[in-house]
Phi, psi and omega in degrees: 000131179294145184220132169268126181252115180260117186265125181253144164256174176300324178294322178296317179298320180293333183260006177280129184228164174252126182304145185288338182192185179293145176266118186304317185280333170295320179291325174300308184298309185288329176288328174300320175303318184287340174289347184249012177227180175241016181295148174058042186300326181297327180269324190250358185303307180295322179298319181300322179295322178292316182297329182292350177280352176304136178313132189304319181296319179295317181295321180296317179300313184292324180290337174298325182267345185229069176297159187297334177223161177088203190282138165232142185302141179297331185295346179290342182232072186280350186080166181153159182272081181100170185296317182301312180294324179294319178293323176298317179294320178298315181293339183264011180302128180300140180306323181298322179289319176304313183297316182295313185287324178287331174294322177293319177299322182294341176285350182244330178223153181293135179276132176272167175304325181293315180294329176293320176296318179299321180296338177270357180079019180300131185302321182294321179293320177294319177299319178296322179296309182294325177295321179293320178297314179299315180299314180295316179300315182298324182276311192266334187241322184306315180297338184256358188299319176302319179295317179297316179301314181297317181297315180293320179299320178294318178297316181297318179300321179294318180292320179297319177298318178297320179296323179293335181264324188237357180081178181300321182296326176294320177295315180298324182294327184250020188289321186192147179301336180273006184239134177233135176259115176233088189315133001261034185239134173261119181260127179245115185285156175068017168261164175300139179303116182194165175240131178241121179257118183288331173055045176085358182283338186076184184220135173264123175268116185250104175292144183221140175286318189263000171284097200284315182232274184290143174295166180216167181203173174290148180283322186284115182289347181278346181280159172307133191269127177233132174250115182265127183232156181283140173263007175049060181294136180275168173306138181091355182284340185252109182232138176281146175298140188249006177116168183302127179188171170051256186297324177298317179295326182285314188256341192094151188299311185298317182289324177295317177296322179297318179297319179295321180297325182284345185305326178262004184084135179195162174275172179294322179294321177292322177300318179297317181295316183294326182271348182070036181233173179288165178299319180296319179294320178297318178298321178295316179298319180297320179298316180296316180295323179293317180294335177276358179080016183267338177221165170239159179227132178223156178281137179228088186068231180279347183252183172240157180233132180257138178223149183282148176266173178300321179295317178297319179294323178297316178297316183295319183291342183263006185222157173231134180207158181286154188223151173254019182295149173235000000 
């Protein structure tokens, strides 16, 4: 059986972290795979019907880059603090990288005129790509994002608790049935036979709702390394927001949306963008939530970072409400 061997140093173990929440573009990419399969029908059946409402042209463009199996370009998942920052990073992909990764994709699937235009860095092709991602997200993921956030937050809380008791190596050992920890090497089954040396960069463990079975990662070993793993959502875990109720009535819409935005961790500026309010208003909402014991705030370099508390997560998990999150 082919195995990818990820080699850790002591510095790599010290720098291994668990992502604070779902990554919007990883969920876009991996959910696109799921629109082209029948896996997990009990959990994803109703969602697939909703996702199929994405405008046909947008869905077709994205599926060219995200076939159900095999390679998808690394530039589709650049990382970023929220959807807006991720789309900005996607739009800023250097043309040389677009060309290299799309040329590799073309060795596996036929290139269309549009992907050839994208590979040259044409502004119109990039605009179509980011527009298609936004359209797909708005149709297929935005209504379910509160549910996805809650599921990922619960998984992360469990992993963080495990890390406090058994360390990073304990988390790596129990991450997924396809993963084995044999210190100082992490073996990932069913990957191409290869050795990846982290060389002090560490590893980001990214929990994902739509990473259905085998874990996945970026192909290019020179990029910051992220290992995306399945959180094995059960039937009923994916629910669309059903409208103002419960928590919205208790806290008010803006504060309820703010609490949800903080569930994955965010800065004050990101909180303002997600809630559609000014920076001053976002800071005020964060202060009220913090004084109520629902979030904590810590300094992160020049900015501050807000994170949800156990009490805030308990309130959030017990309610469903509509959201303006992006």
